[in-house]
C-alpha positions, 0 to 999 in steps of 0.5 A: 417771320420769327424763328421758333426753333434753332438747331446748330451742329458743327458750327464754330465752337458751338456744341450740338444746340437745339433751342426753343426761341421766343418770338420776341426777345432772345438774350444770348449772355456770356463772356467774350469767346464763349460762343454767343456771337456764333449763335447770331452768326449761325442765324445769319447763315440760315438767312443769308447762306454765309457768315457775317464774319468770314467769307471762307466756309472752312473757317466756320466748320468745326475742326475735323468736321466736313460740314455744318448744319443750321436748321430751324423753324419759322412762322409763316404769315398763316402762323404755321411752322415751316422747317428751313435748313442749310448744310455747307460742306468744306468743299464749298457746296451748299444745300438749302431746304425750305418746307422740306423741299431740297434744292432751294436757292440762297435767295429764297432763304433771304426772302423767308428770313429777312434779317437786319444785323447790328454789330460792332463792325457795322460802322462800315455802313457810314464810314467806308466805301459806297459798296456797303451803302449800295448793299443797304439799298439793295436789301430793301429793293430785293425785298420789295421788287421781285424782279430785282435779284435777277436783273441785278445778276444779269447786269453784272454778267453783261458788265463782265462781258462788256469789260472783256470786249473793251480790251479788244474792241477797235470801235464803239460799234462792237459794243453797241449790241451789248450796251442796249441790253445793259442800258435797259437793265441799268435804267430799271435798276436805277428806277427801283433803287431811286423809288426805294430810297424816296419811299424809305427816306422820310422814315429814316430821317425821322428815325435818325432825328429821334435817336440823334436830335442834336443833328440835322441828318439828310439822305440822298441817292446817287445813281452812279452816273450823270443824273440827266443822261440816259445810260446808253448815251453815257456809255457811248460817250465814254467809250474811249475812257472805258477802253483806256481803263479796261473796264466800265467806270460808271453805272449802277455798280457805283450807286451810293446812299449819301449821308450828310450830318449838318451838311457835312460827311457823317464820319467827320461829325459823329463820335463812335457812340453816335455812329452806332446810334445812327447805324441802328436808326437806319437798320431799324427804319429799313426793317420798319419800312419792310413791315409797312410795305409787305407785312413781313417783320424782319429779325434783328440780330444785335451783337455786343449790345452795350458796345459804344453805348451809355445807359441812356442810349441803350435805353433809347434803342431798347425802347424802340426795339420793343415798339417794333414787335419784331423778333430780336436776338441780343448778345451781351456780356452781362444780363444787367446790360440788357435789363431795359429790354427784359420783359414777359415775352422774352427768353434768356440763354447763357453761353459758355465754352460753346454750350447754350443753356436756357436761363431765368 
């Protein structure tokens, strides 16, 4: 579902911007600090309702302004243009419009504009804690299982209630009522996640092999508690431990995608360039799986394309991106760094001091 138009107002250092986009490649070229990353950040905000660089709305609204606007148009499956927009106030309030209808939820933005972000800080997917890999799994489950978003939200709310009860309960009987619902949700969430990883795993491993043929890469799913134990039984058995901790230690909130390279943790084997290639492979595999499963093409946002990649690796990534037929936004310092991607179905934009101009 590609974007055909992007309008940005009062966002970071971008001066009023209204640009027509290619449904293929869009190149955002400019020196460091020019605002090219902010263009990708604005698109990400339009699809997620938040920035990928800051969780504080006040930091992305221009100084002396009370709000920001990011609007666009995207092509739906029938090739009709649908307007979409988000307005965020400095006080934290947000308004979302889709198809001219206000009051839409942020989750609806994510549904209509599935995005994959590849940026210099993206190594966290491979080298940091499980929450990043859990978010990777949940992106796929969210787009393939309509009930996941609500179920995961209910699970988190019930978990908070259980944690509050743990501080005052004198016996497990006081929690058993809550745990029945919590366990049912946990088993459903685990089943969705496990099925998703099993479906996506062969494609992801194949993609990693094509990008890093010198390594054997394996993915595995960990659900967050003992493999063969029902969650209800697990909660009851570990009541005293959870009570002493003051919170529920194990469960779907501890799920992880475990990645091994030559049977060794990934961060102990790969260089920074290899880590970036593997991160790209996983993101691209996830986007391709979405297209095969639902018919939706996701939008790829690639910030600082040349970072950590030599010319051979850049060409390898460029060739695959061309094969996806998806919409791609690429930021780069120079046009020469994206030369392997430039084709007929593409547009060039030059950014300097927050001003975006169509290029040749």
